[in-house]
C-alpha positions, 0 to 999 in steps of 0.5 A: 205512254200506257203499257198494254200487256197481250198474251199471244195465242199462236196457231200453226202456219207451216213447216219446212225442213232445213239442212240441220233440222226443221222449222215450224212457223206459228202466228198469233190469232189477233196480232201480226206476230210470227214465231219460227221455232227451229229444231236441230239434233246434233248427230254426234251427241244426240243433243236437241238444239232449239231456238225461236225467232219472233217477228212482228209485222204490226205498225207499232213497236213491241217489247218482248219479255220472257218469264216462267217459260211464257212470252209476254208482249208489252205495248203494241207490236211493230216491225221488229225481229228478236231471237231468243 
């Protein structure tokens, strides 16, 4: 099976407040890939917590690798959800 490498170009979709912080939803301009960035600040220490949820709504499977602060997609996506 050939491997296709795709670079995501994420554009802002929406923003919402959460009880412990806020979420920003981004979507790739070509693929049905959505990334939700969650940010929260610990009130006692002032430390910023951050996480990302990657959701694919594509028909094929996707493998996500993280390297050098960038996300790289190997193969075409599928309905997959990963948290990093």
